[in-house]
KERO-467608 format. One record per residue: x, y, z of N, C-alpha, C in turn; residue in one letter. Coordinates in steps of 0.1 Angstrom, whole numbers, padded with zeros to 4 digits, always signed. Layout:
# KERO-467608
XYZXYZXYZa...
# end
This chain:
# KERO-467608
+0009-0015+0002-0004+0001-0005+0012+0013-0004m+0007+0023-0010+0008+0036-0007+0010+0040+0005r+0025+0056+0004+0021+0055+0018+0008+0064+0019p-0001+0073+0010-0007+0083+0006-0021+0079+0013i-0023+0064+0003-0036+0052+0007-0038+0047+0018d-0024+0046+0025-0022+0045+0043-0028+0055+0053a-0026+0066+0044-0027+0082+0054-0044+0083+0052l-0051+0082+0046-0062+0087+0041-0077+0085+0054r-0070+0071+0051-0088+0063+0060-0081+0071+0077p-0068+0070+0080-0065+0077+0092-0069+0096+0094l-0068+0101+0081-0071+0115+0084-0084+0115+0083c-0095+0105+0076-0110+0105+0076-0112+0102+0094a-0104+0089+0096-0114+0085+0110-0110+0095+0120t-0099+0105+0125-0099+0116+0131-0105+0125+0128a-0110+0129+0119-0119+0141+0117-0134+0137+0116a-0141+0120+0112-0155+0110+0119-0155+0117+0134l-0142+0111+0142-0143+0108+0159-0147+0127+0160a-0140+0136+0157-0151+0153+0160-0163+0156+0158l-0172+0145+0150-0183+0148+0146-0196+0145+0156a-0206+0153+0160-0213+0146+0170-0227+0145+0167a-0232+0148+0152-0240+0148+0149-0240+0140+0138t-0252+0133+0129-0248+0127+0118-0252+0137+0113p-0259+0149+0109-0254+0156+0101-0240+0163+0096a-0233+0165+0106-0221+0172+0105-0211+0157+0099a-0212+0144+0102-0207+0132+0095-0209+0135+0083a-0220+0137+0079-0221+0139+0066-0217+0150+0059q-0213+0163+0065-0210+0171+0055-0187+0168+0057d-0187+0158+0059-0175+0163+0063-0170+0153+0043l-0180+0143+0034-0183+0140+0024-0177+0147+0014g-0179+0160+0015-0167+0170+0008-0156+0168+0016l-0146+0172+0022-0139+0167+0027-0129+0157+0020v-0138+0147+0025-0131+0132+0023-0129+0135+0004e-0138+0136+0001-0138+0137-0017-0128+0143-0024g-0122+0157-0016-0112+0165-0018-0098+0158-0012l-0099+0146-0007-0087+0135-0007-0076+0139-0012f-0080+0136-0025-0074+0130-0040-0062+0142-0040e-0066+0155-0038-0059+0165-0038-0051+0177-0026e-0052+0167-0017-0042+0165-0003-0028+0164-0006v-0022+0176-0005-0004+0178-0008+0000+0175+0010s-0003+0177+0024+0000+0173+0032-0012+0170+0046a-0009+0171+0053-0015+0165+0066-0011+0168+0080v-0011+0173+0086-0017+0178+0100-0021+0178+0115t-0011+0179+0122-0018+0170+0136-0013+0182+0150v-0019+0189+0156-0014+0197+0164-0023+0197+0178f-0012+0204+0187-0020+0206+0202-0018+0217+0203y-0030+0220+0215-0032+0240+0209-0036+0242+0228q-0030+0252+0232-0033+0261+0243-0036+0270+0239w-0043+0277+0250-0052+0292+0250-0058+0297+0258g-0061+0310+0256-0066+0317+0269-0078+0326+0260r-0091+0328+0271-0101+0337+0264-0095+0356+0270v-0095+0361+0258-0095+0375+0267-0101+0383+0264a-0106+0396+0271-0116+0403+0269-0130+0401+0272g-0136+0391+0279-0149+0386+0277-0154+0390+0290s-0174+0391+0294-0174+0393+0308-0183+0379+0311d-0183+0369+0300-0191+0359+0303-0187+0346+0308d-0170+0342+0299-0162+0337+0298-0150+0332+0309v-0143+0326+0312-0129+0327+0317-0121+0318+0318r-0111+0317+0318-0102+0307+0317-0091+0305+0324s-0079+0291+0327-0072+0295+0334-0062+0285+0332d-0062+0281+0314-0057+0276+0307-0066+0267+0301g-0066+0270+0283-0073+0260+0280-0065+0249+0276l-0070+0235+0272-0061+0228+0262-0072+0223+0252r-0064+0221+0237-0073+0214+0230-0064+0206+0217g-0069+0205+0213-0062+0196+0199-0069+0198+0185a-0060+0189+0175-0071+0194+0161-0065+0188+0147g-0067+0182+0136-0057+0185+0128-0064+0187+0114t-0055+0186+0102-0061+0204+0089-0048+0194+0076e-0056+0193+0071-0055+0187+0054-0051+0199+0051v-0042+0199+0042-0038+0213+0031-0039+0211+0021l-0042+0219+0006-0044+0218-0007-0036+0226-0015i-0025+0224-0018-0014+0233-0025-0026+0240-0036e-0028+0252-0040-0034+0260-0050-0025+0266-0063l-0015+0272-0052-0004+0273-0059+0009+0275-0060a+0024+0275-0065+0034+0280-0058+0046+0285-0069s+0053+0292-0060+0068+0296-0069+0078+0289-0063t+0092+0288-0063+0101+0286-0057+0105+0287-0042p+0098+0299-0045+0097+0302-0022+0086+0308-0014t+0075+0309-0025+0063+0306-0021+0053+0300-0021t+0043+0297-0014+0033+0287-0020+0023+0293-0007d+0008+0289-0019-0004+0296-0014-0008+0275-0013f-0015+0281-0001-0026+0266+0001-0041+0266+0009e-0049+0257+0009-0059+0258+0013-0056+0247+0030l-0065+0256+0031-0064+0245+0049-0077+0238+0052g-0081+0231+0058-0098+0218+0058-0094+0210+0071l-0098+0217+0084-0098+0215+0095-0105+0213+0109g-0100+0206+0118-0109+0203+0128-0106+0203+0143a-0105+0212+0153-0102+0212+0163-0114+0211+0175s-0105+0212+0190-0110+0214+0202-0106+0222+0207y-0113+0234+0220-0105+0232+0233-0120+0237+0245l-0108+0228+0256-0120+0229+0262-0111+0235+0275r-0121+0237+0292-0111+0243+0305-0118+0257+0307g-0129+0259+0300-0136+0274+0302-0141+0269+0309y-0146+0285+0322-0153+0283+0331-0161+0301+0331q-0171+0299+0339-0183+0315+0342-0177+0319+0350a-0177+0334+0347-0174+0346+0356-0185+0349+0363v-0199+0343+0359-0212+0341+0371-0205+0333+0379e-0206+0332+0394-0204+0327+0404-0217+0315+0407p-0221+0319+0404-0233+0307+0409-0237+0302+0394t-0229+0302+0385-0229+0292+0374-0216+0280+0374l-0217+0272+0374-0206+0254+0370-0205+0256+0358d-0199+0262+0350-0197+0254+0335-0192+0242+0330l-0194+0235+0318-0187+0225+0314-0187+0224+0306r-0176+0224+0298-0177+0229+0279-0166+0230+0274t-0163+0221+0262-0156+0226+0254-0161+0231+0239a-0150+0238+0236-0160+0238+0222-0151+0239+0211v-0162+0233+0196-0157+0222+0187-0155+0229+0171r-0149+0232+0167-0147+0241+0155-0144+0229+0137a-0157+0228+0131-0158+0219+0122-0168+0223+0112l-0165+0222+0103-0151+0226+0098-0142+0240+0097p-0133+0247+0099-0121+0257+0099-0119+0251+0082t-0119+0262+0078-0114+0266+0064-0103+0277+0065i-0097+0278+0058-0079+0284+0059-0073+0286+0044s-0067+0299+0046-0061+0300+0033-0044+0302+0040l-0036+0303+0033-0021+0302+0038-0013+0306+0024y-0006+0315+0030+0007+0320+0019+0020+0315+0030v+0028+0312+0023+0041+0308+0032+0055+0313+0023s+0067+0316+0028+0077+0319+0023+0086+0312+0027h+0098+0307+0021+0107+0299+0022+0118+0313+0030d+0123+0314+0035+0135+0317+0039+0148+0313+0038l+0150+0301+0045+0163+0287+0043+0156+0279+0034t+0160+0269+0029+0157+0261+0023+0147+0247+0033r+0154+0251+0045+0143+0242+0055+0135+0252+0059r+0140+0264+0065+0130+0266+0075+0120+0282+0065f+0103+0283+0072+0097+0293+0064+0091+0297+0080s+0085+0306+0065+0075+0317+0072+0058+0318+0069v+0053+0315+0077+0039+0320+0072+0025+0329+0079y+0012+0328+0075+0005+0335+0082-0011+0332+0073g-0021+0333+0077-0032+0332+0069-0043+0335+0076g-0056+0337+0072-0069+0342+0079-0079+0326+0077g-0090+0327+0081-0099+0313+0087-0113+0316+0086s-0125+0307+0085-0130+0309+0091-0139+0298+0091f-0148+0295+0099-0155+0281+0104-0171+0280+0112g-0168+0267+0115-0187+0269+0122-0177+0259+0138l-0184+0269+0146-0183+0266+0160-0194+0261+0165l-0194+0254+0176-0203+0248+0186-0200+0245+0201e-0207+0243+0206-0202+0241+0221-0208+0224+0219l-0200+0218+0225-0199+0203+0222-0196+0198+0242w-0207+0189+0244-0214+0181+0256-0210+0195+0264h-0219+0206+0266-0219+0212+0276-0228+0210+0285a-0230+0215+0298-0234+0214+0309-0235+0224+0312q-0243+0229+0331-0241+0234+0340-0250+0233+0349a-0244+0242+0362-0248+0233+0374-0252+0247+0383y-0263+0243+0389-0267+0259+0397-0264+0255+0407d-0266+0267+0420-0264+0270+0432-0268+0254+0437a-0276+0249+0434-0283+0238+0445-0279+0223+0432a-0273+0224+0428-0266+0207+0415-0278+0205+0410d-0285+0212+0403-0295+0210+0392-0286+0209+0381r-0290+0202+0368-0284+0199+0357-0290+0209+0348i-0284+0218+0341-0289+0223+0328-0285+0219+0314w-0288+0215+0305-0280+0212+0293-0283+0229+0284d-0270+0234+0276-0268+0243+0268-0266+0241+0253l-0269+0249+0245-0266+0243+0230-0268+0257+0225e-0255+0262+0215-0252+0276+0210-0243+0269+0198a-0247+0277+0189-0234+0275+0179-0233+0291+0169r-0221+0296+0162-0219+0305+0155-0208+0301+0147t-0206+0317+0145-0191+0315+0131-0180+0320+0138f-0169+0311+0133-0156+0319+0140-0151+0320+0128e-0138+0335+0131-0127+0338+0121-0114+0344+0128f-0106+0344+0123-0092+0347+0127-0084+0347+0120g-0073+0354+0124-0054+0352+0121-0047+0343+0129l-0038+0342+0121-0027+0333+0123-0015+0331+0114s-0003+0332+0122+0005+0334+0118+0021+0323+0130g+0030+0320+0121+0036+0310+0128+0054+0303+0116g+0055+0296+0120+0070+0292+0115+0073+0275+0111v+0079+0270+0100+0077+0258+0100+0093+0251+0097f+0094+0243+0100+0111+0235+0100+0112+0223+0096v+0112+0227+0080+0114+0211+0072+0127+0203+0074d+0119+0191+0081+0131+0178+0083+0137+0167+0077l+0133+0168+0061+0135+0163+0049+0125+0149+0048g+0131+0144+0056+0121+0129+0054+0113+0129+0065p+0117+0135+0075+0107+0129+0087+0097+0140+0087l+0087+0143+0095+0079+0155+0097+0084+0164+0099p+0075+0176+0091+0082+0189+0096+0076+0192+0108g+0087+0204+0119+0073+0211+0129+0070+0218+0127i+0060+0227+0136+0054+0242+0133+0054+0246+0142f+0051+0257+0146+0043+0265+0158+0039+0276+0155a+0024+0279+0162+0017+0291+0153+0009+0298+0162e+0007+0315+0163+0001+0316+0171-0012+0322+0165a-0021+0326+0170-0030+0322+0161-0043+0338+0173a-0055+0348+0165-0063+0345+0173-0073+0344+0166w-0089+0343+0172-0101+0339+0171-0112+0344+0179r-0121+0349+0169-0138+0358+0172-0142+0353+0173s-0146+0346+0189-0158+0329+0187-0165+0338+0199r-0180+0345+0191-0191+0352+0199-0201+0342+0200e-0211+0338+0211-0222+0330+0208-0232+0342+0214f-0243+0348+0197-0251+0353+0202-0261+0353+0212s-0266+0338+0207-0276+0333+0217-0273+0318+0223s-0276+0316+0234-0273+0304+0237-0290+0295+0245v-0294+0283+0240-0303+0281+0244-0300+0273+0258q-0307+0276+0267-0309+0267+0283-0322+0256+0284w-0315+0246+0288-0328+0237+0293-0328+0226+0300d-0332+0231+0312-0336+0227+0325-0342+0222+0334g-0340+0225+0346-0358+0221+0357-0366+0234+0358p-0359+0246+0352-0370+0257+0357-0373+0267+0334d-0382+0271+0340-0386+0274+0327-0377+0287+0322e-0376+0299+0335-0367+0308+0338-0354+0304+0338a-0339+0305+0330-0325+0307+0337-0325+0312+0352i-0317+0310+0357-0311+0317+0371-0305+0331+0363p-0310+0338+0381-0306+0353+0375-0285+0358+0374t-0287+0366+0367-0272+0363+0369-0267+0354+0355g-0273+0343+0350-0265+0333+0336-0268+0344+0323w-0258+0343+0321-0258+0347+0303-0262+0342+0296p-0270+0351+0286-0281+0346+0271-0267+0347+0260r-0258+0353+0262-0250+0353+0254-0233+0345+0259s-0225+0342+0250-0208+0339+0256-0198+0347+0246l-0188+0351+0250-0180+0356+0244-0171+0350+0247d-0169+0339+0238-0155+0330+0239-0139+0334+0238m-0140+0347+0226-0127+0349+0221-0116+0347+0226s-0106+0345+0218-0094+0342+0225-0080+0341+0213g-0071+0338+0218-0058+0338+0215-0050+0321+0216y-0043+0313+0210-0037+0304+0212-0024+0300+0203s-0019+0293+0212-0004+0287+0204-0005+0273+0203l-0004+0263+0190-0004+0254+0186+0010+0253+0185s+0015+0239+0183+0026+0232+0185+0025+0218+0175l+0028+0213+0166+0027+0208+0158+0030+0204+0148g+0028+0187+0142+0037+0178+0130+0030+0183+0120l+0038+0182+0104+0032+0185+0092+0040+0172+0086q+0028+0160+0077+0036+0154+0073+0032+0153+0055v+0042+0153+0045+0036+0158+0033+0038+0143+0024r+0025+0142+0018+0023+0134+0016+0029+0135-0004l+0033+0123-0012+0039+0124-0022+0020+0123-0036p+0023+0128-0045+0015+0130-0056+0015+0113-0061e+0003+0112-0064-0008+0098-0074+0007+0097-0082d+0016+0088-0086+0025+0084-0098+0037+0094-0091g+0038+0100-0084+0051+0109-0084+0058+0103-0071e+0056+0100-0057+0066+0095-0052+0077+0101-0048g+0089+0096-0047+0105+0101-0046+0106+0109-0059a+0098+0104-0066+0108+0106-0079+0106+0127-0082d+0095+0127-0070+0095+0144-0069+0108+0154-0066d+0113+0145-0065+0126+0151-0056+0138+0151-0069a+0147+0157-0072+0158+0160-0078+0168+0153-0073i+0167+0142-0079+0178+0132-0082+0185+0124-0089t+0193+0119-0090+0204+0119-0109+0194+0103-0111p+0188+0098-0122+0185+0110-0133+0171+0115-0134p+0164+0120-0120+0151+0117-0122+0149+0131-0131a+0156+0141-0130+0151+0153-0146+0152+0155-0157p+0160+0141-0161+0167+0138-0177+0152+0135-0184a+0158+0141-0197+0142+0138-0207+0138+0153-0209g+0127+0156-0219+0126+0166-0220+0116+0173-0216t+0115+0189-0215+0108+0194-0204+0104+0202-0213w+0092+0205-0211+0084+0218-0220+0083+0230-0210m+0084+0243-0218+0082+0254-0211+0070+0257-0212l+0056+0256-0200+0045+0261-0196+0040+0273-0195v+0050+0287-0184+0042+0294-0181+0062+0300-0176r+0059+0317-0180+0067+0326-0173+0068+0336-0163a+0069+0334-0155+0069+0349-0145+0052+0343-0137d+0049+0331-0137+0035+0332-0137+0024+0335-0143g+0025+0334-0156+0020+0343-0171+0015+0323-0179s+0006+0323-0182+0008+0310-0197+0016+0320-0212a+0020+0307-0219+0029+0314-0228+0012+0321-0243l+0020+0325-0247+0028+0337-0250+0031+0345-0238p+0041+0350-0230+0043+0354-0219+0051+0372-0218a+0051+0379-0214+0058+0389-0215+0070+0392-0209l+0082+0390-0212+0094+0386-0204+0098+0399-0199l+0101+0416-0211+0104+0428-0202+0099+0439-0216d+0093+0451-0212+0086+0457-0218+0096+0473-0220s+0094+0485-0231+0095+0498-0229+0089+0504-0238s+0088+0519-0237+0085+0524-0246+0085+0519-0266q+0101+0517-0264+0103+0513-0275+0106+0498-0279e+0104+0492-0272+0105+0477-0274+0099+0468-0261r+0094+0453-0267+0087+0445-0261+0089+0434-0268q+0097+0424-0251+0104+0411-0256+0089+0403-0249r+0090+0391-0257+0075+0379-0253+0083+0366-0258d+0080+0356-0243+0084+0344-0250+0073+0336-0255v+0075+0330-0267+0067+0322-0275+0066+0304-0271v+0078+0298-0274+0080+0288-0267+0096+0282-0261h+0088+0274-0253+0104+0268-0247+0105+0252-0245g+0122+0246-0245+0123+0234-0247+0135+0234-0241v+0136+0224-0228+0150+0225-0218+0148+0212-0217l+0165+0207-0232+0174+0191-0227+0175+0189-0216r+0176+0175-0213+0189+0174-0193+0191+0163-0201l+0203+0154-0205+0211+0147-0206+0223+0139-0199r+0215+0132-0188+0230+0130-0177+0237+0121-0186p+0252+0126-0178+0267+0123-0184+0262+0104-0185a+0270+0100-0191+0276+0082-0190+0283+0085-0178e+0283+0076-0169+0290+0073-0156+0289+0079-0147g+0279+0096-0148+0285+0101-0138+0267+0107-0135a+0270+0098-0120+0252+0100-0115+0248+0112-0106g+0258+0125-0110+0253+0135-0108+0254+0147-0112e+0251+0140-0122+0252+0154-0134+0248+0151-0147g+0249+0160-0156+0246+0159-0171+0250+0168-0180g+0244+0170-0196+0246+0184-0199+0231+0190-0203a+0230+0200-0200+0217+0210-0204+0218+0217-0218w+0206+0219-0221+0204+0231-0236+0194+0236-0236e+0189+0245-0232+0178+0254-0235+0175+0257-0244l+0164+0262-0258+0164+0269-0269+0146+0273-0264e+0143+0289-0267+0138+0298-0264+0133+0303-0279l+0123+0305-0282+0121+0313-0292+0108+0324-0286n+0119+0335-0290+0113+0351-0284+0112+0359-0294l+0099+0365-0295+0093+0377-0300+0096+0390-0296r+0105+0397-0311+0110+0409-0307+0098+0419-0310d+0091+0430-0305+0092+0440-0315+0094+0454-0311r+0100+0458-0317+0110+0473-0320+0101+0482-0325a+0104+0493-0320+0098+0505-0324+0084+0509-0314g+0076+0522-0321+0065+0521-0310+0056+0510-0305p+0056+0502-0294+0048+0493-0291+0037+0494-0289v+0028+0503-0286+0015+0511-0278+0009+0518-0290r+0015+0526-0302+0013+0533-0310+0019+0526-0326t+0008+0528-0331+0020+0525-0347+0019+0512-0347g+0029+0514-0358+0034+0493-0358+0046+0492-0357q+0047+0484-0346+0060+0483-0348+0066+0467-0353p+0079+0470-0354+0086+0456-0365+0087+0446-0358e+0083+0432-0358+0084+0421-0349+0091+0408-0356v+0099+0404-0347+0111+0395-0354+0105+0386-0346r+0110+0371-0348+0113+0359-0342+0129+0358-0338m+0131+0359-0328+0146+0358-0324+0147+0343-0313v+0157+0335-0318+0156+0318-0316+0168+0318-0303p+0169+0318-0292+0183+0318-0284+0178+0307-0278h+0197+0301-0278+0199+0286-0271+0208+0289-0259r+0208+0286-0249+0222+0279-0238+0225+0265-0238e+0234+0264-0237+0238+0248-0234+0248+0245-0222a+0255+0243-0218+0262+0237-0205+0262+0225-0201g+0263+0222-0189+0265+0210-0178+0258+0213-0162w+0251+0204-0160+0244+0209-0146+0247+0196-0136y+0244+0202-0124+0252+0193-0116+0236+0193-0100v+0237+0185-0094+0224+0182-0085+0233+0181-0071i+0229+0190-0061+0231+0192-0049+0219+0197-0044e+0213+0185-0029+0208+0185-0023+0196+0187-0032d+0184+0194-0032+0172+0194-0039+0170+0207-0049d+0186+0212-0053+0185+0220-0064+0191+0214-0077l+0189+0217-0086+0198+0220-0100+0205+0231-0104m+0222+0227-0103+0227+0243-0108+0233+0241-0121l+0229+0250-0132+0236+0248-0144+0242+0258-0145l+0256+0255-0154+0265+0261-0156+0267+0265-0172s+0272+0278-0178+0265+0277-0191+0281+0281-0195a+0279+0279-0208+0292+0277-0219+0294+0290-0220e+0284+0298-0221+0290+0316-0224+0276+0319-0216q+0275+0329-0208+0265+0338-0200+0266+0332-0188g+0258+0337-0175+0257+0337-0165+0248+0319-0162p+0255+0317-0152+0249+0303-0144+0230+0300-0142a+0229+0293-0138+0216+0293-0139+0209+0283-0127h+0195+0282-0118+0198+0271-0109+0180+0266-0115r+0176+0255-0106+0164+0248-0107+0155+0242-0097a+0146+0243-0099+0141+0231-0088+0125+0229-0089e+0128+0215-0083+0116+0205-0090+0101+0207-0078r+0090+0210-0084+0084+0215-0074+0068+0206-0077l+0058+0196-0071+0052+0196-0079+0042+0190-0090a+0055+0184-0095+0056+0177-0108+0065+0185-0120g+0068+0198-0118+0074+0208-0126+0083+0208-0123r+0090+0220-0131+0109+0223-0128+0104+0236-0131l+0118+0245-0121+0110+0260-0121+0123+0264-0124y+0130+0271-0134+0143+0275-0136+0143+0288-0133l+0151+0292-0125+0157+0308-0124+0164+0313-0136q+0159+0321-0146+0166+0332-0157+0168+0339-0161w+0176+0344-0160+0181+0358-0162+0168+0370-0159n+0166+0364-0142+0157+0377-0136+0141+0372-0135g+0140+0359-0143+0128+0356-0143+0121+0338-0140h+0117+0336-0139+0114+0319-0138+0102+0318-0143v+0109+0302-0148+0102+0297-0162+0097+0281-0160l+0082+0281-0160+0085+0268-0152+0081+0257-0166a+0089+0243-0163+0086+0236-0173+0080+0221-0169f+0073+0215-0176+0067+0202-0176+0070+0193-0181a+0070+0181-0178+0070+0170-0187+0068+0166-0203p+0078+0161-0204+0076+0168-0224+0060+0156-0227g+0058+0148-0221+0045+0143-0225+0036+0145-0215n+0038+0159-0209+0023+0163-0199+0013+0173-0209a+0000+0173-0210-0008+0180-0216-0005+0196-0220p-0009+0203-0228-0006+0220-0229-0013+0223-0216p-0007+0234-0209-0009+0244-0199-0020+0254-0199d-0035+0251-0199-0039+0259-0201-0048+0269-0193d-0040+0269-0181-0049+0277-0165-0050+0291-0173e
# end
C-alpha cells in the first residue's frame, strides 16, 4: 500500500471522531472527496486563553486538532495553500459565581487560506486567515442547588494566524503557530428544571481569545510521483516543455519599454545525464522570443522572431539543480509538484514533462 493510501483513512477517522451529530458527519463527505488533492496533513496540540470576555474566563485552555492542506499555487519560494480542519478547546469557566459551566468548543469545519515564504531551504514563515463553524460540545451547567442544565449554541468563527515551519527532510516537519479567534455566541439555548434561567446567567457567550499550537506536518507524495518528485539523478533527465513564465501562460511578457517589447512564445529544456556520472549531465535550453521594436503601444512595431539557445553542464546539490553555461551566467532549478522551475535572467520559467498536456491555466 502506498503511503498516501494508508494515511487517508487515518485522516478521515480523525475528522469523523470530532463529529458529534450525523449531519456533521455527512458534511465531511465534501472533505473526504477533496483528499485526492491533499498535499499535506497536520496534527497539533494547542493552548489558549480567553481575552476580554465578561461571560467566560479560563485558567488555561487545552485542545488538539488536525488539518489537511491543498496546494493552490506555488513558486520556488512562495506557496499558497487551502486548509480544511477540525479542532477543539476545553477548560472554559463562567464568570458568574452561581454558574458551574462544563463545556468544550468544537470547530468543524475550519477553512483557512495560507501563504508561506521560504527563508532558507529548511525554514519558512507563514500567515493566513480562517473561517469556520463553531459549537458548544457536550455542554452542561450546574446551578447553586446542583441541578443540571443543558445548553446549546452555534456560531461562526474567524481569525488570523502566523507561524514558523521547519522542514526535517524525510521526517515530519514541525511548526509553531500563534492565532487569534473571534468566537461570539450571540444566543444560548438553556434547557433545565425551570422555565427561566437563574438570575445573572448569560444569554450570550463571548469565548474569543488567542492560542498557541505546536504540531507536525506530513507531506504526502502525489499519485504516481512518490520519491521521483525530488531531484535525484537521473530523475529530471529528459525533455521539458515551457508552460509558464513569471506565472503567466505562453506567450508571456519578459520585458518591455516604450520602444521595445519582448515575449517568450515557446521553450524546451533538454537534460541528458552523463554516462557514468550519477550527479550531473548536459543541458540545453531553446527559447523562441518575439521581439517588437519601435512604438509598441502606438503605430506598427517591427516584429521578428529571435531564437535563443544556451547549453552547458548541470550538477545536483541536495534539492537544487545548478546549471553552468558555456557562455553567459549560471542558472539554478528546483522541482516542485512535478514541474521544474528555472531561475533564468531574473525570470522564473516553469517547465512540465515533455509528455504532459498543454498548460491551459
